N, C-alpha and C positions, 0 to 999 in steps of 0.2 A: 571682774574680778584679774587680781596682777598676774602675768605667767608663775608659772613653775618654774623654779630656779634650778641650775643642777648645781649635785652636793657636792664641793668644791676637794675634801676628802674624799671624796667613792672618786671622785675625777681623776686624782693622783694616784691613787692603788688599780683600778680596774680601764682594761679595754675593751670595745666591744673588735670582733671581728669581722669579716664581710658577710659570714650569714647567720650572723646576730648573738653568738656565745661571746662568754663577759670572759675575759686568761686574768689573772689574778699574778702574784711571783711567788713565789715557794717561801715558805716559811724558812728560822733557824740560818739566817745567811747575814744578821743585822751585825753582830759580836761575838767575840769570845771563836775567832775563826782562829786560831793559834794550832786548837785540840783539835777543829777539824779537819779530815786528809781531803788530799785536794781533789781523789775521785770523789769523796759525799762533795764536798763543795762545786765541782762541778756540775752534779749532778743536781743539787738542788740551784745553778743558773737557769736556767731553763723557765720558761710560763708554760702553768696549768691552766687547765681551762676550768671553770670555779663549775662546781657540782650543781645538778638542774632547782634542785630544793631551796638551796640561795638565790639561783638567779633572776626570780620577778622582784624580790627585794634591792637585790643593787641595781636592776635595771628600771627600777622606780628613783632613786637615787640618781642617777644618772641621764634619763630624759628633764629637757630641759623646757 
């Protein structure tokens, strides 16, 4: 049987930290940015940790 391949879409969207947690980008920062305040855009710019409920599914996609 061949090896499991990494899901390329997930690879581009998620990163794993050194401790094994999965990080993701915040939503709402792709378009309609003119009407959003600078404060809101700044708050959304950072990365956040994925919820524990979603983590196993994403880790499965990322495992190669």
